[in-house]
C-alpha positions as CSV (number, residue, x, y, z in Angstrom):
1,X,0.0,0.0,0.0
2,X,1.2,3.5,-0.8
3,X,2.4,5.6,2.1
4,X,-0.1,8.2,1.1
5,X,-3.0,5.8,1.5
6,X,-1.8,4.7,4.9
7,X,-1.6,8.3,6.1
8,X,-5.1,8.9,4.8
9,X,-6.4,5.9,6.7
10,X,-4.6,7.0,9.9
11,X,-6.1,10.4,9.6
12,X,-9.5,8.8,9.2
13,X,-9.1,6.6,12.3
14,X,-8.1,9.6,14.5
15,X,-11.7,10.7,14.1
16,X,-13.1,7.3,15.2
17,X,-15.0,7.5,18.6
18,X,-13.6,5.9,21.7
19,X,-16.7,3.8,22.0
20,X,-17.6,0.1,21.6
21,X,-18.6,-1.2,18.1
22,X,-17.7,-3.2,15.1
23,X,-15.4,-2.1,12.2
24,X,-15.5,-3.3,8.6
25,X,-12.4,-3.1,6.4
26,X,-12.9,-3.1,2.6
27,X,-10.6,-3.5,-0.4
28,X,-10.6,-1.7,-3.8
29,X,-13.5,-3.8,-5.0
30,X,-15.6,-2.6,-2.1
31,X,-15.6,-6.1,-0.7
32,X,-15.5,-6.6,3.1
33,X,-12.2,-8.4,3.9
34,X,-12.2,-8.1,7.7
35,X,-14.7,-7.6,10.5
36,X,-13.6,-6.9,14.0
37,X,-15.1,-5.8,17.3
38,X,-13.7,-3.3,19.8
39,X,-14.2,-1.9,23.3
40,X,-12.7,1.4,21.9
41,X,-12.9,1.6,18.1
42,X,-10.2,4.3,17.8
43,X,-7.6,2.5,19.8
44,X,-8.3,-0.9,18.2
45,X,-8.3,0.2,14.6
46,X,-5.3,2.5,15.2
47,X,-3.2,-0.6,16.3
48,X,-3.3,-2.0,12.8
49,X,-1.2,0.9,11.5
50,X,1.5,0.8,14.3
51,X,4.8,-0.3,12.8
52,X,6.0,-3.3,14.8
53,X,8.1,-6.3,14.0
54,X,5.8,-8.3,16.2
55,X,2.8,-7.7,13.9
56,X,1.6,-11.0,12.4
57,X,2.2,-11.5,8.6
58,X,-1.5,-12.0,8.1
59,X,-2.1,-8.5,9.6
60,X,0.5,-7.0,7.3
61,X,-1.2,-8.5,4.2
62,X,-4.6,-7.2,5.5
63,X,-3.3,-3.7,6.0
64,X,-1.9,-3.6,2.5
65,X,-5.3,-4.3,1.0
66,X,-7.4,-1.9,3.0
67,X,-9.1,0.8,1.0
68,X,-12.0,1.9,3.3
69,X,-12.8,1.4,7.0
70,X,-16.4,1.8,8.3
71,X,-17.7,1.2,11.7
72,X,-21.0,0.5,13.5
73,X,-21.5,1.7,17.1
74,X,-23.0,-0.5,19.7
75,X,-24.2,0.2,23.2
76,X,-21.8,-2.3,24.9
77,X,-18.9,-4.5,24.1
78,X,-21.2,-7.5,24.4
79,X,-23.4,-6.2,21.6
80,X,-20.2,-5.7,19.5
81,X,-19.4,-9.4,20.0
82,X,-22.9,-10.4,18.9
83,X,-22.9,-8.2,15.9
84,X,-19.4,-9.3,14.8
85,X,-20.5,-12.9,14.6
86,X,-23.5,-12.1,12.4
87,X,-21.5,-9.8,10.1
88,X,-18.8,-12.5,9.6
89,X,-21.5,-14.9,8.6
90,X,-23.0,-12.4,6.2
91,X,-19.9,-11.1,4.5
92,X,-17.5,-14.1,4.9
93,X,-14.4,-11.9,5.0
94,X,-11.2,-13.3,3.7
95,X,-9.0,-12.5,6.7
96,X,-11.4,-13.5,9.5
97,X,-11.2,-16.7,11.4
98,X,-14.5,-18.1,10.2
99,X,-16.4,-21.3,10.1
100,X,-16.9,-22.6,6.5
101,X,-19.2,-25.5,7.3
102,X,-22.5,-24.6,5.5
103,X,-24.4,-27.5,7.1
104,X,-25.6,-26.7,10.6
105,X,-25.5,-29.3,13.3
106,X,-28.6,-31.6,13.7
107,X,-30.5,-31.5,17.0
108,X,-33.4,-33.4,18.4
109,X,-36.2,-30.9,19.0
110,X,-38.9,-31.7,21.5
111,X,-42.0,-29.5,21.3
112,X,-42.8,-29.6,25.0
113,X,-44.9,-26.5,24.6
114,X,-47.5,-28.6,22.7
115,X,-50.3,-30.5,24.5
116,X,-49.0,-33.7,22.8
117,X,-45.3,-33.1,22.1
118,X,-43.4,-34.8,19.4
119,X,-39.7,-35.1,18.2
120,X,-38.2,-33.3,15.2
121,X,-34.9,-33.1,13.5
122,X,-33.9,-29.4,13.6
123,X,-30.8,-27.6,12.3
124,X,-31.8,-24.3,13.9
125,X,-31.9,-23.6,17.7
126,X,-34.7,-21.1,18.3
127,X,-36.3,-19.5,21.4
128,X,-39.7,-21.2,20.8
129,X,-40.2,-23.0,24.1
130,X,-39.0,-26.3,22.7
131,X,-36.2,-28.4,24.2
132,X,-33.1,-29.2,22.1
133,X,-30.8,-32.1,22.5
134,X,-27.4,-32.4,20.8
135,X,-25.6,-31.5,18.7
136,X,-25.3,-34.9,17.0
137,X,-22.8,-36.2,14.4
138,X,-25.2,-36.6,11.5
139,X,-28.8,-36.2,10.5
140,X,-29.0,-40.0,10.0
141,X,-28.0,-40.5,13.7
142,X,-30.8,-38.1,14.7
143,X,-33.4,-39.7,12.5
144,X,-32.5,-43.1,13.9
145,X,-32.7,-41.8,17.5
146,X,-36.1,-40.2,16.8
147,X,-37.4,-43.5,15.3
148,X,-36.2,-45.3,18.3
149,X,-37.9,-42.9,20.7
150,X,-41.2,-43.0,18.8
151,X,-41.2,-46.7,18.7
152,X,-40.0,-47.3,22.3
153,X,-42.2,-44.7,24.0
154,X,-45.0,-44.7,21.5
155,X,-44.8,-41.0,20.7
156,X,-46.8,-39.6,17.7
157,X,-44.8,-38.8,14.6
158,X,-47.5,-37.0,12.6
159,X,-47.4,-33.3,11.7
160,X,-49.7,-31.0,13.7
161,X,-52.0,-30.2,10.8
162,X,-52.4,-33.9,10.1
163,X,-53.2,-34.7,13.8
164,X,-55.8,-32.0,14.0
165,X,-57.8,-33.4,11.0
166,X,-57.8,-37.0,12.0
167,X,-61.1,-38.7,12.6
168,X,-59.8,-42.2,13.3
169,X,-56.5,-43.7,14.4
170,X,-53.8,-44.2,11.7
171,X,-51.8,-47.3,10.8
172,X,-49.1,-46.3,13.3
173,X,-51.6,-46.9,16.1
174,X,-52.8,-50.1,14.7
175,X,-49.3,-51.6,14.7
176,X,-48.8,-50.5,18.3
177,X,-46.3,-47.7,17.8
178,X,-48.5,-44.8,18.8
179,X,-51.2,-44.2,21.4
180,X,-53.4,-42.1,19.1
181,X,-53.6,-38.8,21.0
182,X,-55.1,-37.4,17.7
183,X,-58.5,-39.0,18.5
184,X,-58.3,-38.9,22.3
185,X,-57.4,-42.6,23.0
186,X,-54.8,-41.5,25.6
187,X,-55.1,-38.9,28.3
188,X,-52.8,-35.9,28.4
189,X,-51.2,-37.0,31.7
190,X,-50.5,-40.5,30.4
191,X,-49.0,-39.2,27.2
192,X,-46.9,-36.8,29.2
193,X,-45.5,-39.7,31.3
194,X,-44.3,-41.3,28.0
195,X,-42.7,-38.1,26.9
196,X,-41.0,-37.7,30.3
197,X,-39.5,-41.2,30.0
198,X,-38.2,-40.3,26.5
199,X,-36.7,-37.1,27.9
200,X,-35.1,-39.0,30.8
201,X,-33.5,-41.2,28.2
202,X,-32.2,-38.3,26.2
203,X,-30.8,-36.8,29.4
204,X,-28.8,-40.0,30.0
205,X,-31.0,-41.3,32.8
206,X,-31.1,-44.7,31.1
207,X,-31.2,-46.8,34.3
208,X,-34.1,-44.9,35.6
209,X,-36.0,-45.4,32.4
210,X,-35.3,-49.1,32.3
211,X,-36.4,-49.4,36.0
212,X,-39.7,-47.7,35.1
213,X,-40.3,-49.8,32.0
214,X,-39.6,-53.0,34.0
215,X,-42.2,-51.9,36.6
216,X,-44.7,-51.3,33.8
217,X,-43.9,-54.6,32.1
218,X,-44.4,-56.6,35.3
219,X,-47.7,-54.7,36.0
220,X,-49.0,-55.5,32.5
221,X,-48.0,-59.1,32.9
222,X,-49.7,-59.5,36.2
223,X,-52.9,-58.0,34.7
224,X,-52.5,-60.6,31.9
225,X,-51.9,-57.8,29.3
226,X,-49.3,-59.9,27.7
227,X,-49.1,-57.9,24.4
228,X,-48.4,-54.7,26.3
229,X,-45.8,-56.5,28.5
230,X,-44.0,-57.7,25.4
231,X,-43.8,-54.2,24.0
232,X,-42.3,-52.9,27.3
233,X,-39.8,-55.9,27.1
234,X,-38.8,-54.9,23.6
235,X,-38.2,-51.3,24.7
236,X,-36.0,-52.4,27.5
237,X,-33.9,-54.6,25.1
238,X,-33.6,-51.7,22.6
239,X,-32.2,-49.4,25.3
240,X,-29.8,-52.0,26.6
241,X,-28.6,-52.6,23.0
242,X,-27.8,-48.9,22.7
243,X,-25.9,-49.0,26.0
244,X,-23.5,-51.5,24.5
245,X,-22.6,-49.0,21.7
246,X,-22.0,-46.1,24.0
247,X,-19.0,-45.6,26.3
248,X,-18.9,-43.4,29.4
249,X,-15.9,-41.0,29.1
250,X,-16.7,-38.7,32.0
251,X,-17.8,-38.8,35.6
252,X,-19.7,-35.5,35.0
253,X,-22.9,-37.3,34.2
254,X,-25.1,-34.5,35.4
255,X,-23.7,-31.9,33.0
256,X,-23.4,-31.2,29.3
257,X,-19.8,-30.6,28.3
258,X,-18.0,-29.4,25.2
259,X,-14.3,-29.8,24.8
260,X,-12.4,-27.5,22.4
261,X,-8.9,-28.6,21.2
262,X,-6.7,-27.6,18.2
263,X,-3.7,-28.9,16.3
264,X,-1.8,-27.1,13.5
265,X,1.3,-25.7,11.9
266,X,2.2,-23.4,9.0
267,X,-0.1,-25.3,6.8
268,X,-3.2,-24.4,8.8
269,X,-5.0,-25.3,12.0
270,X,-7.8,-27.8,12.8
271,X,-10.1,-27.0,15.7
272,X,-11.9,-30.0,17.2
273,X,-15.2,-29.8,19.1
274,X,-16.1,-32.9,21.2
275,X,-19.6,-33.0,22.6
276,X,-20.2,-35.0,25.8
277,X,-23.7,-35.3,27.2
278,X,-24.3,-36.8,30.6
279,X,-20.9,-38.5,30.5
280,X,-21.3,-40.0,27.0
281,X,-19.7,-38.7,23.7
282,X,-22.5,-38.1,21.3
283,X,-20.6,-36.4,18.5
284,X,-17.6,-34.4,17.3
285,X,-16.9,-31.9,14.5
286,X,-13.7,-30.7,12.9
287,X,-13.1,-27.2,11.6
288,X,-10.1,-26.7,9.4
289,X,-8.8,-23.1,9.1
290,X,-6.1,-23.0,6.3
291,X,-5.1,-19.4,6.9
292,X,-4.5,-19.8,10.7
293,X,-0.9,-20.7,11.7
294,X,-0.8,-21.5,15.4
295,X,3.0,-22.1,15.2
296,X,3.8,-18.5,14.2
297,X,4.9,-16.0,16.8
298,X,2.7,-13.0,17.0
299,X,-0.6,-14.9,16.6
300,X,-2.5,-14.4,19.9
301,X,-4.4,-17.7,20.4
302,X,-6.8,-16.0,22.8
303,X,-8.0,-13.7,20.0
304,X,-8.7,-16.4,17.4
305,X,-10.1,-18.8,19.9
306,X,-12.5,-16.2,21.2
307,X,-13.6,-15.4,17.7
308,X,-14.2,-19.1,17.1
309,X,-16.3,-19.5,20.3
310,X,-18.3,-16.4,19.4
311,X,-19.2,-17.7,16.0
312,X,-19.6,-21.4,17.0
313,X,-22.1,-20.7,19.8
314,X,-24.1,-18.3,17.7
315,X,-25.4,-21.4,15.9
316,X,-25.2,-24.1,18.6
317,X,-26.7,-24.9,22.0
318,X,-24.4,-23.6,24.8
319,X,-23.5,-26.5,27.2
320,X,-23.1,-26.3,31.0
321,X,-19.3,-26.4,30.7
322,X,-16.7,-25.6,28.0
323,X,-13.3,-27.1,28.5
324,X,-10.6,-25.0,26.7
325,X,-7.0,-25.7,25.8
326,X,-5.8,-22.4,27.3
327,X,-6.8,-19.8,29.8
328,X,-8.6,-16.9,28.2
329,X,-8.1,-14.6,31.2
330,X,-10.6,-13.0,33.5
331,X,-11.8,-10.2,31.2
332,X,-12.5,-12.5,28.3
333,X,-14.1,-15.1,30.6
334,X,-16.6,-12.4,31.8
335,X,-17.2,-11.0,28.4
336,X,-17.9,-14.3,26.8
337,X,-20.1,-15.3,29.7
338,X,-22.1,-12.1,29.1
339,X,-22.3,-12.8,25.4
340,X,-23.6,-16.4,26.0
341,X,-26.1,-15.1,28.5
342,X,-27.4,-12.6,26.0
343,X,-27.8,-15.3,23.4
344,X,-29.3,-18.2,25.3
345,X,-29.7,-17.0,28.9
346,X,-27.0,-19.4,29.8
347,X,-23.6,-18.7,31.4
348,X,-21.4,-21.8,31.0
349,X,-18.3,-22.6,33.1
350,X,-15.2,-21.8,30.9
351,X,-12.6,-24.2,32.2
352,X,-8.9,-24.4,31.4
353,X,-8.1,-28.1,31.2
354,X,-5.9,-28.5,34.3
355,X,-7.4,-31.1,36.6
356,X,-7.2,-34.8,35.8
357,X,-10.7,-35.3,34.5
358,X,-10.6,-32.3,32.2
359,X,-7.1,-33.2,31.0
360,X,-8.2,-36.7,30.1
361,X,-11.0,-35.3,28.0
362,X,-8.7,-32.7,26.4
363,X,-6.2,-35.4,25.5
364,X,-9.0,-37.3,23.7
365,X,-10.0,-34.2,21.8
366,X,-6.4,-33.3,21.0
367,X,-5.8,-36.8,19.5
368,X,-8.8,-36.4,17.4
369,X,-7.6,-32.9,16.3
370,X,-4.2,-34.3,15.3
371,X,-5.7,-37.2,13.4
372,X,-8.2,-35.1,11.5
373,X,-5.6,-32.5,10.8
374,X,-3.3,-35.1,9.1
375,X,-6.3,-36.3,7.1
376,X,-7.1,-32.8,6.0
377,X,-3.5,-32.0,5.0
378,X,-3.3,-35.2,3.0
379,X,-6.5,-34.4,1.2
380,X,-5.5,-30.7,0.6
381,X,-2.1,-31.7,-0.7
382,X,-3.7,-34.1,-3.2
383,X,-6.0,-31.3,-4.3
384,X,-3.2,-28.8,-4.6
385,X,-1.2,-31.3,-6.7
386,X,-4.3,-31.6,-8.9
387,X,-4.6,-27.8,-9.3
388,X,-0.9,-27.6,-10.1
389,X,-1.4,-30.2,-12.9
390,X,-4.4,-28.2,-14.2
391,X,-2.2,-25.1,-14.2
392,X,0.6,-26.8,-16.1
393,X,-1.5,-28.7,-18.7
394,X,-3.7,-25.7,-19.5
395,X,-0.8,-23.2,-19.4
396,X,-2.5,-21.0,-16.8
397,X,-0.7,-17.9,-15.3
398,X,-1.7,-18.8,-11.8
399,X,-2.9,-21.8,-9.7
400,X,-6.6,-22.1,-10.3
401,X,-7.7,-21.8,-6.7
402,X,-11.0,-20.4,-7.8
403,X,-12.7,-22.0,-10.8
404,X,-16.2,-21.1,-12.2
405,X,-18.1,-23.5,-14.5
406,X,-21.1,-22.5,-16.6
407,X,-23.8,-24.8,-18.1
408,X,-26.9,-24.1,-20.2
409,X,-30.1,-26.1,-20.0
410,X,-33.3,-26.0,-21.9
411,X,-36.2,-28.3,-22.9
412,X,-37.3,-28.1,-26.5
413,X,-36.0,-24.6,-26.7
414,X,-38.1,-23.2,-23.8
415,X,-37.3,-22.1,-20.3
416,X,-33.6,-21.7,-21.0
417,X,-31.6,-21.4,-17.9
418,X,-27.9,-21.5,-16.9
419,X,-25.9,-22.4,-13.8
420,X,-22.7,-21.0,-12.3
421,X,-20.8,-23.3,-10.0
422,X,-17.8,-22.2,-8.0
423,X,-15.0,-24.4,-6.7
424,X,-12.3,-23.0,-4.3
425,X,-9.3,-25.1,-3.5
426,X,-10.9,-27.9,-5.4
427,X,-14.1,-28.1,-3.4
428,X,-17.5,-26.5,-4.0
429,X,-18.3,-23.1,-2.6
430,X,-22.1,-23.3,-2.7
431,X,-22.7,-19.8,-1.3
432,X,-21.2,-18.4,-4.6
433,X,-23.4,-20.6,-6.9
434,X,-25.7,-18.6,-9.2
435,X,-28.7,-19.6,-11.3
436,X,-29.8,-17.5,-14.3
437,X,-33.0,-17.3,-16.4
438,X,-32.0,-16.4,-20.0
439,X,-33.6,-13.1,-20.9
440,X,-32.2,-11.9,-24.2
441,X,-32.3,-15.1,-26.3
442,X,-35.3,-16.7,-27.9
443,X,-35.2,-20.4,-28.9
444,X,-32.5,-23.0,-28.3
445,X,-29.3,-21.0,-28.8
446,X,-26.7,-22.2,-26.3
447,X,-24.0,-20.0,-27.8
448,X,-25.9,-16.7,-27.4
449,X,-27.2,-17.9,-24.0
450,X,-23.6,-18.5,-22.8
451,X,-22.7,-15.0,-23.9
452,X,-25.5,-13.5,-21.9
453,X,-24.6,-15.4,-18.8
454,X,-20.9,-14.5,-18.9
455,X,-21.8,-10.8,-19.4
456,X,-24.1,-10.9,-16.4
457,X,-21.6,-12.7,-14.2
458,X,-18.6,-10.5,-15.1
459,X,-20.6,-7.3,-14.6
460,X,-20.5,-8.1,-10.8
461,X,-17.1,-6.8,-9.9
462,X,-17.7,-7.3,-6.2
463,X,-17.0,-11.0,-6.7
464,X,-13.4,-12.3,-6.9
465,X,-12.1,-13.1,-10.4
466,X,-11.7,-16.8,-11.1
467,X,-8.3,-18.1,-12.1
468,X,-10.1,-20.3,-14.6
469,X,-13.5,-20.3,-16.3
470,X,-14.8,-23.7,-17.5
471,X,-17.6,-23.8,-20.1
472,X,-19.4,-27.0,-20.7
473,X,-19.0,-27.5,-24.4
474,X,-16.5,-27.7,-27.2
475,X,-14.9,-25.1,-29.5
476,X,-18.1,-23.3,-30.2
477,X,-18.8,-22.5,-26.6
478,X,-15.2,-21.6,-26.0
479,X,-15.3,-19.1,-28.9
480,X,-18.4,-17.4,-27.4
481,X,-16.7,-17.2,-24.0
482,X,-13.5,-15.6,-25.5
483,X,-15.6,-13.1,-27.4
484,X,-17.4,-12.0,-24.2
485,X,-14.2,-11.7,-22.3
486,X,-12.7,-9.4,-25.0
487,X,-15.9,-7.3,-25.2
488,X,-15.8,-6.7,-21.4
489,X,-12.1,-5.9,-21.5
490,X,-11.2,-9.0,-19.4
491,X,-9.3,-11.1,-21.9
492,X,-6.7,-12.0,-19.2
493,X,-9.2,-14.4,-17.5
494,X,-8.3,-17.9,-18.6
495,X,-11.1,-20.0,-20.1
496,X,-11.3,-23.6,-21.2
497,X,-14.0,-25.5,-23.1
498,X,-14.8,-29.0,-21.7
499,X,-16.5,-31.7,-23.9
500,X,-16.9,-35.4,-23.9
501,X,-14.5,-37.2,-26.3
502,X,-15.4,-40.0,-28.7
503,X,-15.4,-43.2,-26.8
504,X,-12.8,-45.8,-27.4
505,X,-13.4,-48.0,-30.5
506,X,-16.0,-45.6,-32.1
507,X,-13.4,-44.9,-34.8
508,X,-10.8,-47.8,-34.9
509,X,-8.1,-45.6,-36.5
510,X,-8.6,-42.8,-33.9
511,X,-8.9,-44.5,-30.6
512,X,-8.7,-42.3,-27.5
513,X,-7.0,-44.0,-24.6
514,X,-6.0,-41.1,-22.3
515,X,-9.4,-39.8,-21.3
516,X,-13.1,-39.5,-22.2
517,X,-12.9,-35.8,-21.6
518,X,-11.3,-33.2,-23.9
519,X,-10.3,-29.6,-23.0
520,X,-10.1,-26.9,-25.6
521,X,-7.9,-23.8,-25.2
522,X,-8.1,-20.5,-27.2
523,X,-5.7,-20.5,-30.1
524,X,-4.9,-24.2,-29.9
525,X,-6.2,-26.7,-32.5
526,X,-5.7,-29.9,-30.6
527,X,-7.5,-30.8,-27.4
528,X,-5.7,-31.3,-24.1
529,X,-6.4,-34.5,-22.2
530,X,-5.6,-35.7,-18.6
531,X,-4.6,-39.0,-17.3
532,X,-7.7,-41.1,-16.4
533,X,-8.2,-41.2,-12.6
534,X,-5.9,-38.2,-11.9
535,X,-6.8,-35.7,-9.3
536,X,-6.8,-32.9,-11.9
537,X,-9.3,-34.7,-14.1
538,X,-11.5,-35.6,-11.1
539,X,-11.7,-31.9,-10.0
540,X,-12.6,-30.8,-13.5
541,X,-15.2,-33.5,-14.0
542,X,-16.7,-32.8,-10.6
543,X,-17.2,-29.1,-11.3
544,X,-18.7,-29.8,-14.8
545,X,-21.0,-32.4,-13.4
546,X,-22.1,-30.1,-10.5
547,X,-22.8,-27.3,-13.0
548,X,-24.9,-29.7,-15.1
549,X,-26.8,-30.9,-12.0
550,X,-27.6,-27.4,-10.8
551,X,-28.7,-26.3,-14.3
552,X,-30.9,-29.4,-14.8
553,X,-32.4,-29.1,-11.3
554,X,-33.2,-25.4,-11.8
555,X,-34.8,-26.1,-15.2
556,X,-36.9,-28.9,-13.9
557,X,-38.1,-26.7,-11.0
558,X,-39.2,-23.9,-13.3
559,X,-40.9,-26.4,-15.7
560,X,-42.7,-28.1,-12.8
561,X,-43.8,-24.8,-11.4
562,X,-45.3,-23.9,-14.8
563,X,-47.0,-27.4,-15.2
564,X,-48.2,-27.4,-11.6
565,X,-49.7,-23.9,-12.0
566,X,-51.6,-24.9,-15.2
567,X,-52.7,-28.2,-13.8
568,X,-54.1,-26.9,-10.6
569,X,-55.7,-23.6,-11.7
570,X,-59.1,-25.1,-11.1
571,X,-58.5,-26.4,-7.6
572,X,-60.5,-24.3,-5.2
573,X,-58.5,-22.9,-2.3
574,X,-55.1,-23.4,-4.0
575,X,-53.4,-20.1,-4.7
576,X,-49.9,-19.3,-6.1
577,X,-48.3,-19.3,-2.7
578,X,-49.6,-22.8,-1.8
579,X,-48.6,-24.1,-5.2
580,X,-45.1,-22.9,-4.7
581,X,-45.0,-24.3,-1.1
582,X,-46.4,-27.7,-2.3
583,X,-43.6,-28.0,-4.9
584,X,-41.0,-27.0,-2.4
585,X,-42.1,-29.6,0.1
586,X,-42.0,-32.5,-2.4
587,X,-39.3,-31.4,-4.8
588,X,-40.9,-32.3,-8.1
589,X,-44.3,-32.7,-9.8
590,X,-43.8,-36.5,-10.1
591,X,-43.2,-36.7,-6.3
592,X,-46.5,-34.9,-5.7
593,X,-48.4,-37.3,-8.0
594,X,-47.0,-40.3,-6.1
595,X,-47.8,-38.9,-2.7
596,X,-50.5,-40.2,-0.4
597,X,-53.5,-38.0,0.4
598,X,-52.4,-37.9,4.0
599,X,-48.9,-36.7,3.1
600,X,-50.3,-33.6,1.4
601,X,-53.1,-33.1,3.9
602,X,-50.7,-32.7,6.8
603,X,-48.8,-29.8,5.1
604,X,-49.3,-26.4,6.7
605,X,-52.5,-24.7,5.3
606,X,-53.7,-28.0,3.6
607,X,-56.5,-30.4,4.6
608,X,-57.8,-33.7,3.2
609,X,-60.3,-32.0,0.9
610,X,-57.6,-29.8,-0.7
611,X,-55.2,-32.8,-1.0
612,X,-57.8,-34.8,-2.8
613,X,-58.4,-31.9,-5.2
614,X,-54.7,-31.6,-5.9
615,X,-54.2,-35.3,-6.7
616,X,-57.4,-35.5,-8.8
617,X,-56.3,-32.5,-10.9
618,X,-52.8,-33.9,-11.4
619,X,-54.0,-37.4,-12.3
620,X,-56.6,-36.0,-14.7
621,X,-53.9,-33.9,-16.4
622,X,-51.6,-36.9,-16.7
623,X,-54.4,-38.9,-18.4
624,X,-55.0,-36.1,-20.8
625,X,-51.3,-35.9,-21.5
């Protein structure tokens, strides 16, 4: 950065207030590259421009790219922490420690606020009066647990709307897996007792649950209700089978505990979160941060660890205790406690792992962190080798860390759409995906459609430039892409056309052994090929296939919306909003046709009469077609 620009920013910062708030640093493209919080905005931001040999290299790079600095005042430092986490999630700044995992943790949600509660899989923790248990390792684990709870404690699994419209018990009741609260075959108190037993199980009070089920089994047997006794026996056996798959790792069986550990070097850092509920490990998650070097002097671990905790517990349930690998200090302990209280009205114990019990748990988390770090590094090195091969074979000026692939899709020349898929470091970056409806082209003209899409994409200068654009198609598509880049004054962006090769044996005198994919470069007659099975080819095929999938899915969605709208125009009580909602719930027109009446009737805003009308209209339309 020029000395004049630094002096200009220093002068700007001198006018910053000495109040708490959040500051946003932007680059030349007006993109937010860093978000920070401060007790005193002026003092904190001024520290970035103090010349010091102790200043981390990352901070030096950051300062050299700052073009603008804005701030948002908050009433307290706690509010600044809360706002920082939400702004990092919104802007995803390059120089922040940020969580890249798009998929939120799955939880078991219990709607205890309802008269007859039920269990749900939820990926959002809300202040809605429900109880949340977790986080769990996977959605599959949660679904299996919910099925076990429903079957063992005979809890309803129907949606609220479906339950309210029932006139007689459903099949689940008839096979003995529900007590039919929908039609009043069980009293509220008895149903609550079943829910309480399920909650005791989720809280880890397994022995108490088994003792109660044993008592109920003996009582049913004594009353010669042998079928009921057999169901209680099966429930006991199911719980005992799950015991055998779970190991007790902590004596703190009355508390929910999270353990945070990390392992890293100059290649990055992996943060491991280990979740222990009532003494048993229920899950763990790894977060790899490639730009964080914990081995470098000058990186204050308390700063990045605090930022991680702030972001992580913005999305997840705060436990009773968090065991940490280092001591954050009294001020940060209090501040984080206040932040957690503001979020979830909970103030966990922040414990530095020093005593024997905490050390044992930390050792377990650290071993997991090291193992997952090594796996991540191996995977990343394979990807980087693949990117290096792509750079070499396609004669690119830089490593293609960011690649964008475009694909066109239409059906008999109508509803032409396009997809834009983005890969960074060889993996998908879904938040940067884009879908386009073609506006300026009539009829099936993929070449002109590609020109429109590239124009629209490259008009958005706030996005980072790709080091490689991949177009799905051969020389024709490549020519269109090159023309657009020249028209927009961006001929320096590399572009390649990707097309399927003739399969081996199609022409006996021109067999192609190296690959089924060919890559065309501007100004080069012969296609480039990659070795079959190479990491480079795998990356390129994945991005092309993903672009194709997104384009086809988007096109089918638009087509189904049009067909659904025309088919259901005469169904009374079904407006545009409900049609859109219906398609969103089932995913496709064909899935709606195959659905049972009850499946549609239980949707929000629907009933049995409306569901029958929907299926009748769709089936009639199918017969006409």
